[in-house]
C-alpha positions in Angstrom: 19.7 9.6 -21.3 18.1 7.5 -19.7 20.4 6.5 -17.8 22.0 9.7 -16.4 18.7 10.6 -15.6 18.0 6.9 -13.6 21.0 8.0 -12.0 19.7 11.7 -10.9 17.0 10.5 -9.4 18.5 8.1 -7.6 21.1 11.0 -6.1 18.0 13.0 -5.6 16.3 10.1 -3.7 19.2 9.7 -1.4 19.8 13.2 -0.4 16.1 14.0 0.8 16.5 10.2 2.4 20.1 11.5 4.2 18.3 14.8 5.1 15.1 13.0 7.2 15.5 12.3 11.0 17.7 8.8 11.4 15.6 6.3 13.8 16.6 5.9 17.0 19.5 3.6 18.0 17.8 1.9 20.8 15.2 0.7 18.2 17.9 -1.9 17.0 17.4 -4.0 20.4 13.4 -3.6 20.2 10.4 -5.1 18.7 11.9 -8.0 17.7 11.8 -10.6 21.5 9.1 -10.2 23.7 12.0 -10.2 26.1 15.7 -9.3 25.4 18.3 -11.7 25.1 20.9 -11.6 27.2 23.6 -11.3 24.4 21.6 -8.5 23.6 21.2 -7.2 26.6 25.2 -6.8 27.4 25.3 -5.8 23.0 22.6 -2.4 24.0 24.7 -1.6 27.4 27.9 -1.7 25.4 26.0 0.9 22.7 25.1 3.2 25.9 28.4 3.0 26.9 30.3 3.9 23.4 27.8 6.6 23.1 29.1 8.1 26.3 32.5 7.9 25.7 32.2 8.8 21.7 28.7 10.4 20.9 30.8 13.9 20.5 31.8 12.1 17.3 28.6 11.2 15.8 25.7 13.3 14.4 23.4 12.4 17.4 20.8 15.1 16.7 20.3 13.3 13.6 18.1 10.9 15.6 14.9 10.0 16.4 
């Protein structure tokens, strides 16, 4: 049926997207402001500390 075929296409597209490298997490903080506001700078530092401490729990090799 069309409904079943559509679901299959969605799942195939999802699986293909999951295999692609993910954007670098630092891009969360760039290309938004010319100068990063202090609150975002703190968040970026928190992310860096978090990844240093718990990085082994993330598949960081999947990121560009």
